[in-house]
C-alpha positions as CSV (number, residue, x, y, z in Angstrom):
1,M,29.1,-5.5,-4.1
2,N,29.3,-5.8,-0.3
3,P,29.9,-9.3,1.1
4,T,26.6,-9.0,3.0
5,N,24.8,-8.9,-0.3
6,R,24.2,-12.0,-2.4
7,S,23.6,-12.9,-6.0
8,F,20.1,-13.3,-7.4
9,T,18.7,-16.8,-7.2
10,L,19.0,-19.0,-10.3
11,A,15.2,-18.9,-10.8
12,A,15.3,-15.1,-10.6
13,R,18.1,-14.8,-13.1
14,V,16.5,-17.3,-15.6
15,L,13.1,-15.6,-15.3
16,H,14.7,-12.1,-15.6
17,W,16.7,-12.8,-18.8
18,T,14.0,-14.9,-20.4
19,M,11.4,-12.2,-19.8
20,A,13.8,-9.5,-21.0
21,V,14.1,-11.2,-24.3
22,L,10.3,-11.9,-24.5
23,I,9.4,-8.3,-23.5
24,L,11.9,-6.8,-26.0
25,A,10.4,-9.1,-28.7
26,M,6.9,-8.1,-27.7
27,L,7.7,-4.4,-27.8
28,F,9.2,-4.7,-31.3
29,I,6.2,-6.8,-32.5
30,G,3.8,-4.3,-31.0
31,V,5.5,-1.4,-32.7
32,G,5.4,-3.4,-35.9
33,M,1.7,-4.0,-35.5
34,V,1.0,-0.3,-35.0
35,A,3.2,0.7,-37.9
36,T,1.9,-1.7,-40.5
37,V,-1.2,-2.2,-42.5
38,S,0.4,-4.9,-44.6
39,A,-0.4,-8.6,-44.8
40,K,2.1,-9.1,-42.0
41,Y,-0.3,-7.8,-39.4
42,P,-2.1,-11.1,-38.8
43,V,1.2,-12.9,-38.4
44,L,2.4,-10.4,-35.9
45,L,-0.9,-10.6,-34.0
46,A,-0.7,-14.4,-34.0
47,I,2.7,-14.1,-32.3
48,H,1.6,-11.2,-30.0
49,K,-1.3,-13.0,-28.3
50,P,0.4,-16.1,-27.0
51,L,3.6,-14.2,-26.2
52,G,1.5,-11.9,-24.0
53,I,0.0,-14.8,-22.2
54,A,3.5,-16.4,-21.7
55,I,4.7,-13.1,-20.3
56,L,1.7,-12.9,-17.9
57,V,2.4,-16.5,-16.6
58,L,6.1,-15.8,-16.3
59,A,5.5,-12.5,-14.6
60,I,3.4,-14.1,-11.9
61,A,6.1,-16.8,-11.4
62,R,8.7,-14.1,-11.2
63,L,6.8,-12.0,-8.7
64,M,6.5,-15.1,-6.5
65,V,10.3,-15.7,-6.7
66,R,10.9,-12.0,-6.0
67,L,8.6,-12.0,-2.9
68,R,10.5,-15.0,-1.5
69,N,14.0,-13.6,-2.4
70,P,14.3,-9.8,-2.3
71,P,16.9,-8.5,-4.7
72,P,20.3,-7.8,-3.3
73,L,21.5,-4.2,-3.4
74,P,24.8,-2.9,-2.0
75,S,24.3,-1.4,1.4
76,D,25.9,1.8,0.3
77,V,23.3,2.6,-2.3
78,P,21.8,6.0,-1.3
79,R,18.3,5.9,0.1
80,L,16.8,7.8,-2.8
81,Q,18.3,5.5,-5.4
82,R,17.2,2.5,-3.4
83,M,13.6,3.8,-3.3
84,A,13.8,4.5,-7.1
85,A,15.1,1.0,-7.7
86,H,12.2,-0.5,-5.7
87,A,9.6,1.8,-7.3
88,S,10.8,1.0,-10.9
89,H,10.9,-2.7,-10.2
90,W,7.3,-2.7,-8.9
91,L,6.3,-0.6,-11.9
92,L,7.8,-3.2,-14.2
93,Y,6.0,-6.0,-12.4
94,A,2.7,-4.1,-12.6
95,L,3.2,-3.5,-16.3
96,M,4.3,-7.1,-17.0
97,I,1.0,-8.3,-15.4
98,A,-1.3,-5.4,-16.5
99,M,-0.3,-5.3,-20.2
100,P,-1.3,-8.9,-21.0
101,L,-4.5,-8.6,-18.9
102,I,-5.5,-5.4,-20.6
103,G,-4.7,-6.9,-24.0
104,W,-6.8,-10.0,-23.2
105,A,-9.7,-7.8,-21.9
106,M,-9.4,-5.5,-24.9
107,L,-9.7,-8.5,-27.3
108,S,-12.6,-9.9,-25.3
109,A,-14.4,-6.5,-25.4
110,G,-13.8,-6.4,-29.1
111,G,-15.2,-9.9,-29.6
112,Y,-11.9,-11.3,-30.8
113,P,-10.6,-14.7,-29.7
114,V,-7.4,-15.0,-27.7
115,M,-5.7,-18.0,-29.2
116,V,-2.6,-19.2,-27.5
117,G,-2.1,-22.2,-29.8
118,A,-3.8,-23.8,-32.8
119,D,-6.5,-25.3,-30.6
120,L,-6.3,-23.4,-27.3
121,R,-8.7,-20.5,-27.1
122,L,-8.8,-18.5,-23.8
123,P,-12.2,-17.5,-22.5
124,A,-13.4,-13.9,-22.8
125,I,-12.8,-12.0,-19.6
126,L,-15.2,-9.1,-20.6
127,P,-18.4,-9.0,-22.5
128,E,-18.3,-7.4,-26.0
129,N,-18.5,-3.7,-25.8
130,A,-17.1,-1.4,-28.5
131,L,-16.6,1.6,-26.1
132,V,-14.7,-0.6,-23.6
133,F,-12.6,-2.0,-26.5
134,A,-11.6,1.5,-27.6
135,W,-10.8,2.6,-24.1
136,L,-8.7,-0.5,-23.4
137,R,-6.9,-0.2,-26.7
138,T,-5.9,3.3,-25.8
139,A,-4.8,2.2,-22.3
140,H,-2.8,-0.8,-23.8
141,R,-1.0,1.6,-26.1
142,A,-0.2,4.2,-23.4
143,L,1.0,1.5,-21.0
144,A,3.2,0.1,-23.8
145,Y,4.9,3.5,-24.0
146,L,5.3,3.5,-20.3
147,L,6.8,0.0,-20.4
148,I,9.3,1.1,-23.1
149,L,10.4,4.1,-20.9
150,T,10.6,2.0,-17.8
151,F,12.6,-0.7,-19.6
152,L,15.0,1.9,-20.9
153,G,15.4,3.3,-17.4
154,H,16.0,-0.1,-16.0
155,M,18.7,-0.7,-18.6
156,G,20.2,2.7,-17.8
157,A,20.3,1.8,-14.1
158,A,22.0,-1.5,-14.9
159,L,24.7,0.3,-17.0
160,Y,25.1,2.9,-14.2
161,H,25.8,0.1,-11.7
162,A,28.1,-1.7,-14.1
163,L,30.1,1.1,-15.6
164,I,30.0,4.0,-13.0
165,R,29.5,2.5,-9.6
166,R,31.1,-0.9,-10.5
167,D,29.3,-2.3,-7.5
168,G,28.5,-5.8,-8.8
169,V,24.7,-5.3,-9.1
170,L,24.7,-6.3,-12.8
171,R,27.2,-9.1,-12.2
172,S,24.8,-10.5,-9.5
173,M,22.1,-10.8,-12.2
174,I,24.5,-12.5,-14.6
175,R,26.3,-15.1,-12.5
């Protein structure tokens, strides 16, 4: 990495890696929910809801950190790659915020409570409406697939920087 570039802030690194673990867990839980009709579904759903809200809160915090501290990239990264990096990061932020909000709205439209603890129930953000519930469920699933693809692309880019360019981008997110 060029000397003019710096490492990510501690807050950015902690939020990044915490959210990476949470999002990966959420994707596996979501796939498990879609793939099962067993008695495990309510358990997965009970984990999925508060985890989604946690991701929403952390994504907002992470976005605030990002706006104050733009990510360091080596100055020799080609313009097209720089644009792709920025676009994919903004897509990740949009998905990290949209997915929980759509899930919350979907459950509200379905008349289901959003419990984030034994005694903490979030208010409905939409009135009950079966058609809206169905539409939001489809949107939530489609965006989950987009999140998986974007997450994989992000991991591929990190490996590209670490193994091919060897420019310190991944190292700046670790140290």
